C-alpha positions in Angstrom: -53.9 -45.8 -13.4 -54.5 -45.1 -9.7 -56.0 -41.8 -8.8 -53.7 -40.1 -6.3 -55.7 -36.9 -5.9 -56.5 -37.5 -2.2 -52.9 -38.1 -1.4 -51.8 -35.1 -3.4 -54.3 -32.7 -1.9 -53.5 -34.1 1.6 -49.8 -33.2 1.0 -50.6 -29.8 -0.3 -52.9 -28.9 2.6 -50.3 -30.1 5.1 -48.0 -27.4 3.7 -50.4 -24.7 2.9 -51.8 -24.2 6.4 -54.4 -21.7 7.4 -55.1 -18.0 7.0 -52.1 -15.8 6.3 -51.4 -12.4 4.8 -47.7 -12.1 4.4 -46.6 -8.7 3.1 -44.0 -10.2 0.7 -46.6 -12.6 -0.9 -48.0 -11.0 -4.1 -51.1 -13.2 -3.8 -52.4 -11.3 -0.8 -54.5 -12.9 1.9 -54.3 -16.7 1.6 -56.2 -19.5 3.2 -55.5 -23.2 2.8 -53.1 -22.2 0.1 -55.7 -20.4 -2.0 -54.8 -16.7 -2.5 -57.2 -13.9 -3.1 -55.3 -12.9 -6.3 -55.9 -16.5 -7.6 -59.5 -16.7 -6.4 -60.5 -13.5 -8.1 -59.6 -15.0 -11.5 -61.3 -18.4 -10.8 -64.8 -19.6 -11.7 -67.0 -17.2 -9.8 -69.6 -19.9 -9.0 -67.0 -21.8 -7.1 -64.9 -18.8 -5.9 -67.8 -17.2 -4.1 -67.5 -19.7 -1.3 -69.8 -17.8 1.1 -72.5 -17.3 -1.7 -72.9 -13.6 -1.1 -72.6 -12.8 -4.8 -69.2 -11.2 -4.5 -65.7 -12.8 -4.7 -63.8 -10.9 -2.0 -61.4 -11.4 0.9 -64.2 -12.8 3.0 -64.4 -15.8 0.7 -60.7 -16.5 1.5 -61.4 -16.1 5.3 -64.4 -18.4 5.2 -63.0 -21.1 2.9 -63.3 -24.7 4.0 -61.0 -27.7 3.3 -63.7 -29.1 1.0 -64.0 -25.9 -1.0 -60.2 -25.6 -1.2 -59.9 -29.2 -2.3 -62.5 -28.7 -5.1 -60.4 -25.7 -6.3 -57.2 -27.8 -6.2 -58.9 -30.5 -8.2 -60.1 -28.3 -11.0 -57.4 -25.7 -11.2 -54.3 -27.9 -10.6 -54.9 -31.7 -10.7 -57.2 -31.6 -13.8 -55.4 -28.7 -15.5 -52.1 -30.6 -15.3 -53.8 -33.8 -16.5 -52.4 -35.5 -13.3 -54.9 -38.4 -13.7 -53.0 -39.3 -16.9 -49.5 -39.1 -15.3 -47.8 -42.1 -13.7 -47.5 -42.2 -9.9 -45.7 -40.4 -8.1 -45.1 -38.0 -11.0 -48.7 -36.9 -10.7 -48.3 -35.8 -7.1 -45.0 -34.0 -7.8 -46.6 -32.1 -10.7 -49.7 -31.1 -8.8 -47.8 -29.8 -5.8 -45.5 -27.9 -8.0 -48.4 -26.4 -9.9 -50.0 -25.3 -6.6 -46.8 -23.6 -5.5 -45.6 -22.2 -8.9 -48.5 -22.3 -11.3 -49.6 -24.8 -13.8 -47.5 -23.4 -16.7 -44.3 -23.5 -14.7 -45.0 -27.0 -13.4 -45.6 -28.3 -17.0 -42.4 -26.4 -18.2 -40.4 -28.2 -15.5 -42.0 -31.5 -16.5 -41.1 -30.8 -20.2 -37.5 -29.7 -19.2 -37.0 -32.9 -17.2 -38.3 -35.1 -20.0 -35.8 -33.3 -22.3 -33.0 -33.7 -19.9 -33.6 -37.4 -19.0 -35.0 -38.8 -22.3 -33.9 -36.3 -25.0 -37.6 -35.8 -25.7 -36.9 -32.6 -27.7 -40.0 -31.0 -26.4 -40.7 -27.3 -26.7 -40.6 -26.0 -23.1 -43.8 -23.9 -23.4 -46.0 -25.0 -20.5 -48.6 -26.5 -22.8 -49.7 -30.0 -22.1 -50.5 -31.5 -25.5 -50.2 -34.9 -27.2 -46.5 -34.5 -27.8 -45.7 -34.0 -24.1 -48.1 -36.8 -23.2 -46.4 -39.1 -25.7 -43.0 -38.3 -24.1 -44.4 -39.2 -20.7 -44.8 -42.8 -21.9 -40.9 -43.0 -22.1 -40.6 -42.6 -18.3 -39.0 -45.8 -17.1 -38.4 -45.2 -13.4 -41.1 -42.9 -12.0 -39.4 -42.3 -8.7 -36.1 -41.3 -10.2 -37.9 -39.1 -12.7 -39.8 -37.4 -9.8 -36.5 -36.8 -8.0 -35.1 -35.2 -11.2 -38.2 -33.1 -11.6 -38.0 -31.9 -8.0 -34.3 -31.0 -8.5 -35.5 -28.8 -11.3 -38.0 -27.3 -8.9 -35.2 -26.5 -6.4 -33.1 -24.9 -9.2 -36.1 -22.7 -10.1 -36.5 -21.6 -6.5 -32.9 -20.7 -6.2 -33.0 -18.7 -9.4 -36.2 -16.9 -8.3 -34.7 -16.0 -4.9 -31.5 -14.7 -6.7 -33.4 -12.6 -9.2 -36.1 -11.3 -6.9 -34.7 -10.7 -3.4 -38.1 -10.1 -1.9 -38.7 -13.9 -2.3 -35.6 -14.9 -0.4 -37.7 -15.0 2.8 -39.6 -18.0 1.3 -36.6 -20.0 0.0 -36.0 -22.1 3.1 -39.7 -23.0 3.3 -39.8 -23.9 -0.4 -36.8 -26.1 -0.1 -38.2 -27.8 3.0 -41.4 -28.5 1.2 -39.6 -30.1 -1.7 -37.6 -32.3 0.6 -40.7 -33.3 2.4 -42.4 -34.1 -0.9 -39.4 -36.3 -1.9 -39.8 -38.2 1.4 -43.5 -38.5 0.9 -43.0 -39.9 -2.6 -40.6 -42.5 -1.3 -43.1 -43.5 1.5 -46.1 -44.0 -0.9 -44.2 -46.1 -3.4 
């Protein structure tokens, strides 16, 4: 199976941009898509990007693309077992994990497997052998990816409806999914 990590992280970085500190973002100060809230809970030997012995907002401010890419590899690509997923499902799952968290990304994967293949999976965000076995049933990976991304859109709409403070992000989220769909079609 082809390793698409470089393509996936390139797509993520295209959308995550530089240093921001949006007041409606619960993650706090963010750089290259890595939020301070996330970084505080990450492996401190990697999270302390400036090597001053403290994981703080300065680590976010000083983060490089290489450091962010390493974090994306460990925390999202590896955590979601993307190397074991067919292309382009791997890229869709990783980008979703970056934007929504690994548990939510795997839940959407499980839900899509249930919807398209009657996989009868427990939608729990755990990626065990039963979920992996169900992935073997994917016939058309592009169509599956589109269905998965439609589930992602539904999730965003639901989130914006239930938590009005997130409505400011809805258009950007939807644009990102549309761009991801186009990106997937280009690489296949």
